[in-house]
Chimera marker file (.cmm) of the C-alpha trace (Angstrom):
<marker_set name="trace">
<marker id="1" x="-21.856" y="26.321" z="-13.360" r="1" g="1" b="0" radius="0.5"/>
<marker id="2" x="-23.461" y="25.932" z="-16.760" r="1" g="1" b="0" radius="0.5"/>
<marker id="3" x="-26.336" y="23.578" z="-17.349" r="1" g="1" b="0" radius="0.5"/>
<marker id="4" x="-25.619" y="20.969" z="-19.987" r="1" g="1" b="0" radius="0.5"/>
<marker id="5" x="-27.723" y="18.641" z="-22.070" r="1" g="1" b="0" radius="0.5"/>
<marker id="6" x="-26.195" y="15.364" z="-23.228" r="1" g="1" b="0" radius="0.5"/>
<marker id="7" x="-28.001" y="13.256" z="-25.814" r="1" g="1" b="0" radius="0.5"/>
<marker id="8" x="-26.743" y="9.737" z="-26.496" r="1" g="1" b="0" radius="0.5"/>
<marker id="9" x="-28.601" y="7.336" z="-28.793" r="1" g="1" b="0" radius="0.5"/>
<marker id="10" x="-31.669" y="9.567" z="-28.519" r="1" g="1" b="0" radius="0.5"/>
<marker id="11" x="-31.691" y="9.527" z="-24.688" r="1" g="1" b="0" radius="0.5"/>
<marker id="12" x="-31.396" y="12.948" z="-23.022" r="1" g="1" b="0" radius="0.5"/>
<marker id="13" x="-29.552" y="13.640" z="-19.784" r="1" g="1" b="0" radius="0.5"/>
<marker id="14" x="-28.836" y="16.792" z="-17.815" r="1" g="1" b="0" radius="0.5"/>
<marker id="15" x="-25.211" y="17.239" z="-16.813" r="1" g="1" b="0" radius="0.5"/>
<marker id="16" x="-22.844" y="19.562" z="-15.007" r="1" g="1" b="0" radius="0.5"/>
<marker id="17" x="-19.182" y="20.418" z="-15.296" r="1" g="1" b="0" radius="0.5"/>
<marker id="18" x="-16.923" y="19.522" z="-12.369" r="1" g="1" b="0" radius="0.5"/>
<marker id="19" x="-15.332" y="22.406" z="-10.450" r="1" g="1" b="0" radius="0.5"/>
<marker id="20" x="-12.350" y="20.174" z="-9.589" r="1" g="1" b="0" radius="0.5"/>
<marker id="21" x="-11.232" y="20.094" z="-13.249" r="1" g="1" b="0" radius="0.5"/>
<marker id="22" x="-11.215" y="23.750" z="-14.391" r="1" g="1" b="0" radius="0.5"/>
<marker id="23" x="-8.571" y="23.369" z="-17.114" r="1" g="1" b="0" radius="0.5"/>
<marker id="24" x="-10.281" y="20.329" z="-18.635" r="1" g="1" b="0" radius="0.5"/>
<marker id="25" x="-13.670" y="22.065" z="-18.471" r="1" g="1" b="0" radius="0.5"/>
<marker id="26" x="-12.254" y="25.172" z="-20.182" r="1" g="1" b="0" radius="0.5"/>
<marker id="27" x="-10.636" y="23.100" z="-22.945" r="1" g="1" b="0" radius="0.5"/>
<marker id="28" x="-13.783" y="21.029" z="-23.531" r="1" g="1" b="0" radius="0.5"/>
<marker id="29" x="-16.109" y="24.035" z="-23.382" r="1" g="1" b="0" radius="0.5"/>
<marker id="30" x="-14.341" y="25.406" z="-26.493" r="1" g="1" b="0" radius="0.5"/>
<marker id="31" x="-15.642" y="22.320" z="-28.364" r="1" g="1" b="0" radius="0.5"/>
<marker id="32" x="-19.322" y="23.004" z="-27.577" r="1" g="1" b="0" radius="0.5"/>
<marker id="33" x="-21.710" y="22.141" z="-28.983" r="1" g="1" b="0" radius="0.5"/>
<marker id="34" x="-19.903" y="18.815" z="-29.268" r="1" g="1" b="0" radius="0.5"/>
<marker id="35" x="-21.158" y="16.147" z="-31.659" r="1" g="1" b="0" radius="0.5"/>
<marker id="36" x="-19.580" y="12.774" z="-32.331" r="1" g="1" b="0" radius="0.5"/>
<marker id="37" x="-20.246" y="9.054" z="-31.953" r="1" g="1" b="0" radius="0.5"/>
<marker id="38" x="-19.613" y="6.744" z="-29.019" r="1" g="1" b="0" radius="0.5"/>
<marker id="39" x="-18.437" y="3.162" z="-29.343" r="1" g="1" b="0" radius="0.5"/>
<marker id="40" x="-18.184" y="0.502" z="-26.652" r="1" g="1" b="0" radius="0.5"/>
<marker id="41" x="-14.927" y="0.353" z="-24.684" r="1" g="1" b="0" radius="0.5"/>
<marker id="42" x="-12.512" y="-2.482" z="-25.396" r="1" g="1" b="0" radius="0.5"/>
<marker id="43" x="-10.593" y="-2.882" z="-22.139" r="1" g="1" b="0" radius="0.5"/>
<marker id="44" x="-12.308" y="-0.864" z="-19.433" r="1" g="1" b="0" radius="0.5"/>
<marker id="45" x="-15.592" y="-2.618" z="-18.625" r="1" g="1" b="0" radius="0.5"/>
<marker id="46" x="-18.995" y="-0.959" z="-18.775" r="1" g="1" b="0" radius="0.5"/>
<marker id="47" x="-18.347" y="2.254" z="-20.646" r="1" g="1" b="0" radius="0.5"/>
<marker id="48" x="-18.579" y="3.975" z="-23.996" r="1" g="1" b="0" radius="0.5"/>
<marker id="49" x="-15.914" y="6.207" z="-25.486" r="1" g="1" b="0" radius="0.5"/>
<marker id="50" x="-15.096" y="8.722" z="-28.173" r="1" g="1" b="0" radius="0.5"/>
<marker id="51" x="-11.660" y="7.962" z="-29.658" r="1" g="1" b="0" radius="0.5"/>
<marker id="52" x="-9.841" y="11.218" z="-30.442" r="1" g="1" b="0" radius="0.5"/>
<marker id="53" x="-6.559" y="9.908" z="-31.858" r="1" g="1" b="0" radius="0.5"/>
<marker id="54" x="-3.724" y="12.372" z="-31.386" r="1" g="1" b="0" radius="0.5"/>
<marker id="55" x="-5.949" y="15.405" z="-30.637" r="1" g="1" b="0" radius="0.5"/>
<marker id="56" x="-4.096" y="17.586" z="-28.149" r="1" g="1" b="0" radius="0.5"/>
<marker id="57" x="-6.139" y="19.550" z="-25.615" r="1" g="1" b="0" radius="0.5"/>
<marker id="58" x="-2.932" y="20.840" z="-23.992" r="1" g="1" b="0" radius="0.5"/>
<marker id="59" x="-3.831" y="19.202" z="-20.686" r="1" g="1" b="0" radius="0.5"/>
<marker id="60" x="-2.143" y="17.259" z="-17.957" r="1" g="1" b="0" radius="0.5"/>
<marker id="61" x="-3.870" y="15.398" z="-15.167" r="1" g="1" b="0" radius="0.5"/>
<marker id="62" x="-6.412" y="17.056" z="-12.879" r="1" g="1" b="0" radius="0.5"/>
<marker id="63" x="-9.174" y="15.393" z="-10.866" r="1" g="1" b="0" radius="0.5"/>
<marker id="64" x="-8.055" y="12.165" z="-12.513" r="1" g="1" b="0" radius="0.5"/>
<marker id="65" x="-9.320" y="8.682" z="-11.825" r="1" g="1" b="0" radius="0.5"/>
<marker id="66" x="-9.084" y="5.149" z="-13.153" r="1" g="1" b="0" radius="0.5"/>
<marker id="67" x="-12.474" y="4.250" z="-11.660" r="1" g="1" b="0" radius="0.5"/>
<marker id="68" x="-15.167" y="6.663" z="-12.888" r="1" g="1" b="0" radius="0.5"/>
<marker id="69" x="-18.629" y="6.030" z="-11.435" r="1" g="1" b="0" radius="0.5"/>
<marker id="70" x="-21.676" y="5.552" z="-13.668" r="1" g="1" b="0" radius="0.5"/>
<marker id="71" x="-22.538" y="8.918" z="-15.224" r="1" g="1" b="0" radius="0.5"/>
<marker id="72" x="-18.990" y="10.289" z="-14.985" r="1" g="1" b="0" radius="0.5"/>
<marker id="73" x="-17.221" y="11.568" z="-18.087" r="1" g="1" b="0" radius="0.5"/>
<marker id="74" x="-13.434" y="11.465" z="-18.111" r="1" g="1" b="0" radius="0.5"/>
<marker id="75" x="-11.052" y="12.924" z="-20.669" r="1" g="1" b="0" radius="0.5"/>
<marker id="76" x="-7.769" y="11.118" z="-21.140" r="1" g="1" b="0" radius="0.5"/>
<marker id="77" x="-5.330" y="13.760" z="-22.434" r="1" g="1" b="0" radius="0.5"/>
<marker id="78" x="-3.154" y="11.269" z="-24.333" r="1" g="1" b="0" radius="0.5"/>
<marker id="79" x="0.315" y="9.942" z="-23.796" r="1" g="1" b="0" radius="0.5"/>
<marker id="80" x="0.479" y="6.190" z="-23.270" r="1" g="1" b="0" radius="0.5"/>
<marker id="81" x="-2.670" y="5.674" z="-25.364" r="1" g="1" b="0" radius="0.5"/>
<marker id="82" x="-4.713" y="7.883" z="-27.668" r="1" g="1" b="0" radius="0.5"/>
<marker id="83" x="-6.710" y="10.878" z="-26.467" r="1" g="1" b="0" radius="0.5"/>
<marker id="84" x="-10.285" y="9.934" z="-25.621" r="1" g="1" b="0" radius="0.5"/>
<marker id="85" x="-13.469" y="10.770" z="-23.765" r="1" g="1" b="0" radius="0.5"/>
<marker id="86" x="-15.054" y="7.957" z="-21.745" r="1" g="1" b="0" radius="0.5"/>
<marker id="87" x="-18.476" y="7.721" z="-20.106" r="1" g="1" b="0" radius="0.5"/>
<marker id="88" x="-19.029" y="5.019" z="-17.498" r="1" g="1" b="0" radius="0.5"/>
<marker id="89" x="-22.470" y="3.409" z="-17.570" r="1" g="1" b="0" radius="0.5"/>
<marker id="90" x="-21.504" y="0.727" z="-15.019" r="1" g="1" b="0" radius="0.5"/>
<marker id="91" x="-18.329" y="-0.618" z="-13.470" r="1" g="1" b="0" radius="0.5"/>
<marker id="92" x="-15.181" y="0.770" z="-15.140" r="1" g="1" b="0" radius="0.5"/>
<marker id="93" x="-11.478" y="0.207" z="-14.517" r="1" g="1" b="0" radius="0.5"/>
<marker id="94" x="-10.055" y="2.580" z="-17.146" r="1" g="1" b="0" radius="0.5"/>
<marker id="95" x="-7.329" y="0.867" z="-19.167" r="1" g="1" b="0" radius="0.5"/>
<marker id="96" x="-5.781" y="0.303" z="-22.565" r="1" g="1" b="0" radius="0.5"/>
<marker id="97" x="-3.926" y="-2.644" z="-24.042" r="1" g="1" b="0" radius="0.5"/>
<marker id="98" x="-0.850" y="-1.168" z="-22.358" r="1" g="1" b="0" radius="0.5"/>
<marker id="99" x="-2.428" y="-1.206" z="-18.886" r="1" g="1" b="0" radius="0.5"/>
<marker id="100" x="-4.226" y="1.035" z="-16.437" r="1" g="1" b="0" radius="0.5"/>
<marker id="101" x="-4.894" y="4.676" z="-17.384" r="1" g="1" b="0" radius="0.5"/>
<marker id="102" x="-6.344" y="7.687" z="-15.560" r="1" g="1" b="0" radius="0.5"/>
<marker id="103" x="-8.557" y="10.359" z="-17.078" r="1" g="1" b="0" radius="0.5"/>
<marker id="104" x="-9.747" y="13.757" z="-15.891" r="1" g="1" b="0" radius="0.5"/>
<marker id="105" x="-13.270" y="13.599" z="-14.414" r="1" g="1" b="0" radius="0.5"/>
<marker id="106" x="-14.705" y="16.801" z="-15.877" r="1" g="1" b="0" radius="0.5"/>
<marker id="107" x="-18.456" y="16.250" z="-16.318" r="1" g="1" b="0" radius="0.5"/>
<marker id="108" x="-21.224" y="14.291" z="-14.574" r="1" g="1" b="0" radius="0.5"/>
<marker id="109" x="-24.717" y="13.299" z="-15.677" r="1" g="1" b="0" radius="0.5"/>
<marker id="110" x="-27.347" y="14.556" z="-13.207" r="1" g="1" b="0" radius="0.5"/>
<marker id="111" x="-30.652" y="13.198" z="-14.534" r="1" g="1" b="0" radius="0.5"/>
<marker id="112" x="-32.152" y="10.045" z="-16.072" r="1" g="1" b="0" radius="0.5"/>
<marker id="113" x="-29.430" y="7.884" z="-14.547" r="1" g="1" b="0" radius="0.5"/>
<marker id="114" x="-31.926" y="5.004" z="-14.576" r="1" g="1" b="0" radius="0.5"/>
<marker id="115" x="-31.684" y="5.110" z="-18.394" r="1" g="1" b="0" radius="0.5"/>
<marker id="116" x="-27.885" y="5.138" z="-18.488" r="1" g="1" b="0" radius="0.5"/>
<marker id="117" x="-27.412" y="1.362" z="-18.311" r="1" g="1" b="0" radius="0.5"/>
<marker id="118" x="-29.432" y="0.922" z="-21.541" r="1" g="1" b="0" radius="0.5"/>
<marker id="119" x="-26.796" y="2.787" z="-23.556" r="1" g="1" b="0" radius="0.5"/>
<marker id="120" x="-24.079" y="0.160" z="-23.156" r="1" g="1" b="0" radius="0.5"/>
<marker id="121" x="-25.954" y="-2.819" z="-24.643" r="1" g="1" b="0" radius="0.5"/>
<marker id="122" x="-27.357" y="-0.609" z="-27.417" r="1" g="1" b="0" radius="0.5"/>
<marker id="123" x="-23.859" y="0.522" z="-28.436" r="1" g="1" b="0" radius="0.5"/>
<marker id="124" x="-22.449" y="-2.978" z="-28.025" r="1" g="1" b="0" radius="0.5"/>
<marker id="125" x="-25.099" y="-4.722" z="-30.155" r="1" g="1" b="0" radius="0.5"/>
<marker id="126" x="-26.143" y="-1.960" z="-32.579" r="1" g="1" b="0" radius="0.5"/>
<marker id="127" x="-22.834" y="-0.150" z="-33.078" r="1" g="1" b="0" radius="0.5"/>
<marker id="128" x="-21.706" y="3.462" z="-32.779" r="1" g="1" b="0" radius="0.5"/>
<marker id="129" x="-24.329" y="5.909" z="-31.528" r="1" g="1" b="0" radius="0.5"/>
<marker id="130" x="-24.606" y="9.685" z="-31.803" r="1" g="1" b="0" radius="0.5"/>
<marker id="131" x="-23.604" y="11.866" z="-28.863" r="1" g="1" b="0" radius="0.5"/>
<marker id="132" x="-24.302" y="15.586" z="-28.555" r="1" g="1" b="0" radius="0.5"/>
<marker id="133" x="-23.235" y="17.783" z="-25.632" r="1" g="1" b="0" radius="0.5"/>
<marker id="134" x="-24.492" y="21.348" z="-25.441" r="1" g="1" b="0" radius="0.5"/>
<marker id="135" x="-24.913" y="24.166" z="-22.971" r="1" g="1" b="0" radius="0.5"/>
<marker id="136" x="-28.526" y="25.161" z="-22.285" r="1" g="1" b="0" radius="0.5"/>
<link id1="1" id2="2" r="1" g="1" b="0" radius="0.2"/>
<link id1="2" id2="3" r="1" g="1" b="0" radius="0.2"/>
<link id1="3" id2="4" r="1" g="1" b="0" radius="0.2"/>
<link id1="4" id2="5" r="1" g="1" b="0" radius="0.2"/>
<link id1="5" id2="6" r="1" g="1" b="0" radius="0.2"/>
<link id1="6" id2="7" r="1" g="1" b="0" radius="0.2"/>
<link id1="7" id2="8" r="1" g="1" b="0" radius="0.2"/>
<link id1="8" id2="9" r="1" g="1" b="0" radius="0.2"/>
<link id1="9" id2="10" r="1" g="1" b="0" radius="0.2"/>
<link id1="10" id2="11" r="1" g="1" b="0" radius="0.2"/>
<link id1="11" id2="12" r="1" g="1" b="0" radius="0.2"/>
<link id1="12" id2="13" r="1" g="1" b="0" radius="0.2"/>
<link id1="13" id2="14" r="1" g="1" b="0" radius="0.2"/>
<link id1="14" id2="15" r="1" g="1" b="0" radius="0.2"/>
<link id1="15" id2="16" r="1" g="1" b="0" radius="0.2"/>
<link id1="16" id2="17" r="1" g="1" b="0" radius="0.2"/>
<link id1="17" id2="18" r="1" g="1" b="0" radius="0.2"/>
<link id1="18" id2="19" r="1" g="1" b="0" radius="0.2"/>
<link id1="19" id2="20" r="1" g="1" b="0" radius="0.2"/>
<link id1="20" id2="21" r="1" g="1" b="0" radius="0.2"/>
<link id1="21" id2="22" r="1" g="1" b="0" radius="0.2"/>
<link id1="22" id2="23" r="1" g="1" b="0" radius="0.2"/>
<link id1="23" id2="24" r="1" g="1" b="0" radius="0.2"/>
<link id1="24" id2="25" r="1" g="1" b="0" radius="0.2"/>
<link id1="25" id2="26" r="1" g="1" b="0" radius="0.2"/>
<link id1="26" id2="27" r="1" g="1" b="0" radius="0.2"/>
<link id1="27" id2="28" r="1" g="1" b="0" radius="0.2"/>
<link id1="28" id2="29" r="1" g="1" b="0" radius="0.2"/>
<link id1="29" id2="30" r="1" g="1" b="0" radius="0.2"/>
<link id1="30" id2="31" r="1" g="1" b="0" radius="0.2"/>
<link id1="31" id2="32" r="1" g="1" b="0" radius="0.2"/>
<link id1="32" id2="33" r="1" g="1" b="0" radius="0.2"/>
<link id1="33" id2="34" r="1" g="1" b="0" radius="0.2"/>
<link id1="34" id2="35" r="1" g="1" b="0" radius="0.2"/>
<link id1="35" id2="36" r="1" g="1" b="0" radius="0.2"/>
<link id1="36" id2="37" r="1" g="1" b="0" radius="0.2"/>
<link id1="37" id2="38" r="1" g="1" b="0" radius="0.2"/>
<link id1="38" id2="39" r="1" g="1" b="0" radius="0.2"/>
<link id1="39" id2="40" r="1" g="1" b="0" radius="0.2"/>
<link id1="40" id2="41" r="1" g="1" b="0" radius="0.2"/>
<link id1="41" id2="42" r="1" g="1" b="0" radius="0.2"/>
<link id1="42" id2="43" r="1" g="1" b="0" radius="0.2"/>
<link id1="43" id2="44" r="1" g="1" b="0" radius="0.2"/>
<link id1="44" id2="45" r="1" g="1" b="0" radius="0.2"/>
<link id1="45" id2="46" r="1" g="1" b="0" radius="0.2"/>
<link id1="46" id2="47" r="1" g="1" b="0" radius="0.2"/>
<link id1="47" id2="48" r="1" g="1" b="0" radius="0.2"/>
<link id1="48" id2="49" r="1" g="1" b="0" radius="0.2"/>
<link id1="49" id2="50" r="1" g="1" b="0" radius="0.2"/>
<link id1="50" id2="51" r="1" g="1" b="0" radius="0.2"/>
<link id1="51" id2="52" r="1" g="1" b="0" radius="0.2"/>
<link id1="52" id2="53" r="1" g="1" b="0" radius="0.2"/>
<link id1="53" id2="54" r="1" g="1" b="0" radius="0.2"/>
<link id1="54" id2="55" r="1" g="1" b="0" radius="0.2"/>
<link id1="55" id2="56" r="1" g="1" b="0" radius="0.2"/>
<link id1="56" id2="57" r="1" g="1" b="0" radius="0.2"/>
<link id1="57" id2="58" r="1" g="1" b="0" radius="0.2"/>
<link id1="58" id2="59" r="1" g="1" b="0" radius="0.2"/>
<link id1="59" id2="60" r="1" g="1" b="0" radius="0.2"/>
<link id1="60" id2="61" r="1" g="1" b="0" radius="0.2"/>
<link id1="61" id2="62" r="1" g="1" b="0" radius="0.2"/>
<link id1="62" id2="63" r="1" g="1" b="0" radius="0.2"/>
<link id1="63" id2="64" r="1" g="1" b="0" radius="0.2"/>
<link id1="64" id2="65" r="1" g="1" b="0" radius="0.2"/>
<link id1="65" id2="66" r="1" g="1" b="0" radius="0.2"/>
<link id1="66" id2="67" r="1" g="1" b="0" radius="0.2"/>
<link id1="67" id2="68" r="1" g="1" b="0" radius="0.2"/>
<link id1="68" id2="69" r="1" g="1" b="0" radius="0.2"/>
<link id1="69" id2="70" r="1" g="1" b="0" radius="0.2"/>
<link id1="70" id2="71" r="1" g="1" b="0" radius="0.2"/>
<link id1="71" id2="72" r="1" g="1" b="0" radius="0.2"/>
<link id1="72" id2="73" r="1" g="1" b="0" radius="0.2"/>
<link id1="73" id2="74" r="1" g="1" b="0" radius="0.2"/>
<link id1="74" id2="75" r="1" g="1" b="0" radius="0.2"/>
<link id1="75" id2="76" r="1" g="1" b="0" radius="0.2"/>
<link id1="76" id2="77" r="1" g="1" b="0" radius="0.2"/>
<link id1="77" id2="78" r="1" g="1" b="0" radius="0.2"/>
<link id1="78" id2="79" r="1" g="1" b="0" radius="0.2"/>
<link id1="79" id2="80" r="1" g="1" b="0" radius="0.2"/>
<link id1="80" id2="81" r="1" g="1" b="0" radius="0.2"/>
<link id1="81" id2="82" r="1" g="1" b="0" radius="0.2"/>
<link id1="82" id2="83" r="1" g="1" b="0" radius="0.2"/>
<link id1="83" id2="84" r="1" g="1" b="0" radius="0.2"/>
<link id1="84" id2="85" r="1" g="1" b="0" radius="0.2"/>
<link id1="85" id2="86" r="1" g="1" b="0" radius="0.2"/>
<link id1="86" id2="87" r="1" g="1" b="0" radius="0.2"/>
<link id1="87" id2="88" r="1" g="1" b="0" radius="0.2"/>
<link id1="88" id2="89" r="1" g="1" b="0" radius="0.2"/>
<link id1="89" id2="90" r="1" g="1" b="0" radius="0.2"/>
<link id1="90" id2="91" r="1" g="1" b="0" radius="0.2"/>
<link id1="91" id2="92" r="1" g="1" b="0" radius="0.2"/>
<link id1="92" id2="93" r="1" g="1" b="0" radius="0.2"/>
<link id1="93" id2="94" r="1" g="1" b="0" radius="0.2"/>
<link id1="94" id2="95" r="1" g="1" b="0" radius="0.2"/>
<link id1="95" id2="96" r="1" g="1" b="0" radius="0.2"/>
<link id1="96" id2="97" r="1" g="1" b="0" radius="0.2"/>
<link id1="97" id2="98" r="1" g="1" b="0" radius="0.2"/>
<link id1="98" id2="99" r="1" g="1" b="0" radius="0.2"/>
<link id1="99" id2="100" r="1" g="1" b="0" radius="0.2"/>
<link id1="100" id2="101" r="1" g="1" b="0" radius="0.2"/>
<link id1="101" id2="102" r="1" g="1" b="0" radius="0.2"/>
<link id1="102" id2="103" r="1" g="1" b="0" radius="0.2"/>
<link id1="103" id2="104" r="1" g="1" b="0" radius="0.2"/>
<link id1="104" id2="105" r="1" g="1" b="0" radius="0.2"/>
<link id1="105" id2="106" r="1" g="1" b="0" radius="0.2"/>
<link id1="106" id2="107" r="1" g="1" b="0" radius="0.2"/>
<link id1="107" id2="108" r="1" g="1" b="0" radius="0.2"/>
<link id1="108" id2="109" r="1" g="1" b="0" radius="0.2"/>
<link id1="109" id2="110" r="1" g="1" b="0" radius="0.2"/>
<link id1="110" id2="111" r="1" g="1" b="0" radius="0.2"/>
<link id1="111" id2="112" r="1" g="1" b="0" radius="0.2"/>
<link id1="112" id2="113" r="1" g="1" b="0" radius="0.2"/>
<link id1="113" id2="114" r="1" g="1" b="0" radius="0.2"/>
<link id1="114" id2="115" r="1" g="1" b="0" radius="0.2"/>
<link id1="115" id2="116" r="1" g="1" b="0" radius="0.2"/>
<link id1="116" id2="117" r="1" g="1" b="0" radius="0.2"/>
<link id1="117" id2="118" r="1" g="1" b="0" radius="0.2"/>
<link id1="118" id2="119" r="1" g="1" b="0" radius="0.2"/>
<link id1="119" id2="120" r="1" g="1" b="0" radius="0.2"/>
<link id1="120" id2="121" r="1" g="1" b="0" radius="0.2"/>
<link id1="121" id2="122" r="1" g="1" b="0" radius="0.2"/>
<link id1="122" id2="123" r="1" g="1" b="0" radius="0.2"/>
<link id1="123" id2="124" r="1" g="1" b="0" radius="0.2"/>
<link id1="124" id2="125" r="1" g="1" b="0" radius="0.2"/>
<link id1="125" id2="126" r="1" g="1" b="0" radius="0.2"/>
<link id1="126" id2="127" r="1" g="1" b="0" radius="0.2"/>
<link id1="127" id2="128" r="1" g="1" b="0" radius="0.2"/>
<link id1="128" id2="129" r="1" g="1" b="0" radius="0.2"/>
<link id1="129" id2="130" r="1" g="1" b="0" radius="0.2"/>
<link id1="130" id2="131" r="1" g="1" b="0" radius="0.2"/>
<link id1="131" id2="132" r="1" g="1" b="0" radius="0.2"/>
<link id1="132" id2="133" r="1" g="1" b="0" radius="0.2"/>
<link id1="133" id2="134" r="1" g="1" b="0" radius="0.2"/>
<link id1="134" id2="135" r="1" g="1" b="0" radius="0.2"/>
<link id1="135" id2="136" r="1" g="1" b="0" radius="0.2"/>
</marker_set>
């Protein structure tokens, strides 16, 4: 499994892809290196997300959850709500204004988890922050 580096708001984390989501990993890997901005979630609790509008990764559900743990990245492939990537930094019950959703758990942070909780308040009070995901 490839080693990944995730940088959010200047904080670096190591990460790994999840074997249980091979199609989602393959689709996301084509986007690497991935650069965008994260904003704070509206409905889901303690998480940040990258809204992707109607972007179509050609995916269905695999290794999906509505309750990602801190450090888990999920990709919602679209349908009821817009396509998005969500990172839990605390307690999350993944949802939209239309109700509960499930996203594909495809990547997990593996280092500096003690720094993860600082990202949420920074994004909430200072606005959108840069995110970069790259293979190393």
